[in-house]
C-alpha positions as CSV (number, residue, x, y, z in Angstrom):
1,M,29.5,-112.4,37.3
2,R,32.3,-110.8,39.1
3,M,33.2,-109.6,35.7
4,F,29.6,-108.2,34.4
5,K,29.8,-106.7,38.4
6,L,33.0,-105.0,37.4
7,A,32.2,-104.0,34.4
8,L,28.9,-102.5,35.5
9,V,30.5,-100.4,38.1
10,T,33.2,-99.2,35.3
11,L,30.3,-97.9,33.0
12,V,28.7,-96.1,36.1
13,L,31.7,-94.4,36.7
14,V,32.6,-93.4,33.1
15,I,28.7,-92.0,32.8
16,I,29.3,-90.0,36.2
17,V,32.7,-88.7,34.8
18,V,31.2,-87.6,31.4
19,G,28.0,-86.1,33.3
20,C,30.4,-83.8,35.2
21,R,32.5,-82.9,32.3
22,E,29.3,-81.8,30.5
23,R,28.1,-79.9,33.0
24,E,31.5,-78.0,33.5
25,H,31.8,-77.6,30.2
26,E,28.3,-76.0,30.0
27,Q,29.1,-73.8,32.9
28,Q,32.0,-72.6,31.3
29,V,29.9,-71.8,27.8
30,R,27.8,-70.0,30.2
31,E,30.8,-68.1,31.8
32,V,32.1,-67.2,28.3
33,Q,28.5,-65.7,27.0
34,R,28.0,-64.2,30.1
35,D,31.1,-61.9,29.7
36,C,30.5,-62.1,25.7
37,F,26.8,-60.3,26.3
38,S,28.3,-57.5,29.0
39,A,31.2,-56.7,26.3
40,A,29.1,-56.4,24.0
41,E,26.6,-53.6,25.1
42,V,27.8,-51.0,22.4
43,D,25.8,-48.4,20.4
44,Y,24.7,-50.6,17.4
45,I,23.6,-48.3,14.3
46,D,20.5,-49.9,13.1
47,F,21.5,-52.0,10.2
48,L,21.5,-55.2,8.6
49,K,24.3,-57.3,6.0
50,F,22.3,-59.3,3.4
51,N,24.2,-60.7,-0.2
52,D,27.5,-59.2,0.8
53,I,25.7,-55.5,1.4
54,N,25.4,-53.4,4.2
55,Y,22.1,-51.8,4.8
56,S,21.0,-49.2,7.5
57,S,17.6,-47.5,8.7
58,D,19.3,-45.0,10.2
59,S,19.4,-41.8,7.4
60,I,16.3,-42.4,6.4
61,N,13.3,-40.5,6.8
62,V,10.1,-42.1,5.6
63,E,7.4,-39.3,6.0
64,S,3.9,-40.5,5.7
65,I,4.8,-43.4,3.5
66,I,2.8,-46.4,4.5
67,I,5.8,-48.7,4.4
68,S,3.3,-52.3,4.6
69,E,2.4,-51.1,0.4
70,L,5.7,-51.2,-0.1
71,I,6.8,-54.3,0.3
72,G,7.7,-56.5,-2.3
73,K,8.9,-60.3,-3.2
74,P,10.5,-62.2,0.0
75,L,14.5,-62.2,-0.4
76,G,15.7,-63.9,2.3
77,E,15.4,-63.4,6.4
78,V,17.6,-62.5,9.4
79,S,19.9,-65.5,11.1
80,F,21.6,-63.4,13.9
81,M,20.5,-60.3,16.3
82,M,24.0,-59.0,17.3
83,Y,22.2,-57.2,20.0
84,G,22.7,-58.6,23.0
85,Q,24.3,-61.8,21.5
86,A,27.3,-60.8,19.5
87,C,30.9,-60.7,21.2
88,L,33.2,-57.6,21.2
89,G,35.2,-58.1,17.1
90,H,32.5,-60.1,15.7
91,Q,32.8,-60.1,12.1
92,T,29.3,-59.4,10.3
93,V,28.3,-62.1,7.7
94,N,24.8,-62.2,5.4
95,G,22.1,-62.4,7.7
96,D,23.3,-60.6,10.3
97,A,21.3,-57.7,12.1
98,A,21.5,-55.0,14.5
99,F,17.9,-55.3,16.1
100,L,16.2,-57.3,13.9
101,R,15.0,-60.7,15.4
102,E,16.2,-64.3,13.7
103,G,13.6,-65.2,11.1
104,T,12.6,-61.5,10.4
105,K,11.9,-61.7,6.7
106,I,13.8,-59.2,4.6
107,Y,11.5,-58.1,1.4
108,A,12.1,-56.0,-1.9
109,M,11.0,-52.7,-2.0
110,K,8.7,-52.0,-4.6
111,G,10.0,-49.0,-7.3
112,Y,13.4,-50.0,-6.0
113,K,16.3,-52.3,-7.1
114,P,17.1,-54.4,-3.9
115,E,20.3,-53.7,-3.8
116,F,19.7,-50.0,-2.7
117,R,16.9,-50.5,-0.8
118,V,14.8,-53.7,1.4
119,I,12.3,-53.9,3.9
120,A,12.7,-56.1,7.0
121,G,10.7,-55.0,10.2
122,D,8.5,-52.7,9.1
123,R,11.6,-50.3,8.3
124,I,13.2,-49.4,5.2
125,F,16.9,-50.2,4.7
126,Q,19.0,-48.3,2.2
127,S,22.4,-49.1,1.3
128,N,25.5,-47.6,2.5
129,D,28.1,-50.0,1.5
130,N,28.0,-52.2,-1.4
131,P,31.8,-54.5,-2.1
132,N,30.3,-55.3,-6.0
133,A,29.5,-51.6,-6.9
134,K,31.5,-49.9,-9.4
135,T,29.6,-46.5,-9.7
136,V,27.3,-44.7,-7.4
137,S,24.7,-45.5,-9.7
138,D,25.1,-49.1,-8.6
139,V,24.4,-48.2,-4.7
140,L,21.7,-45.4,-5.5
141,D,18.7,-46.5,-7.8
142,I,17.1,-43.0,-7.7
143,A,17.9,-42.0,-11.2
144,G,14.7,-39.9,-12.2
145,K,13.0,-40.2,-8.6
146,V,14.5,-37.0,-7.1
147,E,12.4,-34.3,-6.2
148,K,15.0,-32.1,-4.5
149,V,17.9,-31.3,-2.8
150,T,18.0,-29.4,0.3
151,E,20.9,-28.6,2.6
152,E,20.7,-29.2,6.4
153,S,22.5,-27.9,9.5
154,T,25.1,-30.0,10.7
155,E,24.2,-28.7,14.5
156,D,21.1,-29.5,14.4
157,G,19.4,-31.2,11.1
158,S,17.3,-27.7,10.4
159,R,17.0,-26.7,7.0
160,I,19.5,-24.1,5.5
161,R,18.4,-23.6,1.6
162,E,17.2,-25.7,-1.1
163,L,19.0,-26.0,-3.9
164,D,18.1,-24.5,-7.6
165,P,15.9,-27.5,-9.5
166,L,19.0,-27.2,-12.4
167,Q,21.9,-27.3,-9.4
168,A,20.2,-30.6,-8.2
169,K,19.8,-31.8,-11.5
170,A,23.2,-31.7,-11.8
171,F,24.7,-32.6,-9.0
172,I,22.3,-35.8,-9.1
173,V,23.9,-36.5,-12.8
174,Q,27.4,-36.0,-11.2
175,I,27.2,-38.0,-8.1
176,L,25.9,-41.2,-9.9
177,S,28.4,-41.1,-12.7
178,L,31.3,-41.4,-10.0
179,A,33.4,-44.0,-9.2
180,Y,32.0,-46.2,-6.2
181,V,34.6,-45.8,-2.9
182,K,34.4,-48.5,-0.3
183,Q,33.7,-46.8,2.8
184,E,36.7,-47.8,4.4
185,E,38.7,-46.2,2.1
186,L,36.5,-42.9,2.7
187,A,37.3,-43.1,6.4
188,K,40.7,-42.6,6.1
189,L,40.2,-39.2,4.5
190,P,40.1,-35.9,6.0
191,S,37.0,-34.5,6.6
192,G,37.1,-31.0,7.1
193,G,34.1,-28.5,6.4
194,T,31.4,-31.1,6.7
195,M,28.3,-30.0,5.0
196,F,24.7,-32.6,5.1
197,F,22.2,-32.6,2.2
198,R,19.0,-34.3,1.8
199,I,18.3,-36.1,-1.0
200,H,14.2,-36.0,-1.4
201,L,12.5,-39.1,-3.4
202,T,9.2,-38.9,-5.2
203,D,7.8,-41.6,-3.2
204,G,8.3,-39.2,-0.2
205,T,11.3,-40.7,1.4
206,S,14.3,-39.1,1.8
207,F,18.1,-39.8,3.4
208,R,21.0,-37.9,4.1
209,I,24.3,-37.4,3.2
210,A,27.7,-35.9,3.8
211,F,30.2,-33.7,1.7
212,S,33.7,-32.8,3.1
213,K,34.5,-29.5,1.1
214,E,38.5,-30.3,2.3
215,S,38.4,-34.3,0.8
216,K,35.5,-33.6,-1.8
217,A,34.6,-37.3,0.1
218,L,30.3,-38.2,-0.1
219,S,29.0,-40.3,2.3
220,I,27.3,-42.4,-0.3
221,G,31.1,-43.6,-1.4
222,A,32.6,-41.5,-3.7
223,I,35.0,-38.5,-4.0
224,G,33.5,-35.5,-5.7
225,N,35.0,-33.0,-8.5
226,E,35.5,-29.5,-9.0
227,E,31.8,-29.3,-10.7
228,I,30.1,-30.8,-7.4
229,Q,32.1,-28.7,-5.1
230,S,30.8,-25.8,-7.0
231,L,27.4,-26.8,-7.3
232,L,27.2,-27.3,-3.7
233,V,29.0,-24.9,-1.9
234,D,28.3,-21.2,-2.7
């Protein structure tokens, strides 16, 4: 009987110690999370990572289209919303999104390859970095879908001019044939003499790209040539 009481007391003490340690651990986790969350208050762009491709909605103008009518087959879903949750230095993985909540469905967009555009949270997301691409055509699914190309002010985004239709067509043909360059490599190049151009598609959407006169770099993931420079620069 004495041995039983001793064992019972020992068991109670173990339970108390374990419980205290668990509460202490939970408190430490909460403190780390608080520090992590406060450190993660950064200005994210509206991005999504899926199938190793980085997508963003920031450069797209949807004008008067009805996005719900363009939703295609389901592709997956968001598994982690970074805003308010990710620590600084968090390495993005597939399923991460800046502002889309966990469980948000990701869909193909009708009329385009998913490597170029997807729809999630009633927004269109467009590829801005695809590590598997070989040429720009692997990223931009726009062949035969361009209505016009315009130049925009780097100051306020207002329209400066519209490229001649033949110039615009030649420009699109040229950029789609260029070798794809990862964004991290483009970031190393000088960006002097930046010009903004907007590519207007036949479905009513458009997106903006940047061109550097100094390095001939295009923000879509390419380094231009003399012909592209002559088409874009007066």
